[in-house]
N, C-alpha and C positions, 0 to 999 in steps of 0.2 A: 805393836800392841796386838795381842792375840785375843780373839773373841771366840766364844763357843759357837758351834754351828746353829744352835737354837736361837741365839741372839741375832746372828746374821740373817737367819730366815725371818725372824719377826720384823727386823728393820726393813728387809726387802718387801715383806708383805704389806707393811704400813705404807711404804713408798708407792707400791703398786696401787693400793687402794686410794691414796691421795691423788695420784695421776689419773686414775679412772674417774674420780669425782670431779677433777678439774676439767677433763674432756667432756663429761656429762653436762657441766654447767656452762662451759665456754667452748663451743665446738670450733676449732680452728679451720675446719674445711669450709665453713660458711664465709670466713674472711678470705680464704684462698680463692673460692669461687667468685666472690665479688671483685677481688683484685684482677682476676683473669678477664672478667667481663669489662672492667674499666680499661684494661690494657687493649683488649680487642677493639673497643670503641675508639680509643686514642689512635690505634693503628689505622682504622678506617678513615678517621679525620685527617691524619697525616698523609695518607695516600691520595685523598681528595685534594688537599692543598698542593701536593707535589704534581698531580696531574694537571691541575689548573695552572700552575706555574710553568709547566712544560708547554701547555697550549698557548700561553701568552708570549713565549719567546719566539722571535722571528729569526729563522736561520737562512 
């Protein structure tokens, strides 16, 4: 199916504007930042549990 260059340009423009509006309304970086904070907290907790388990073992 062949489309004119103008039609392809307009479709690309509409898609770009829609994606811009989506990012303006729902910023995915806020979710990424909160996920990273939660992962870091989980890692700290895991290290504390592991250190405590190592201290309890008698060799």
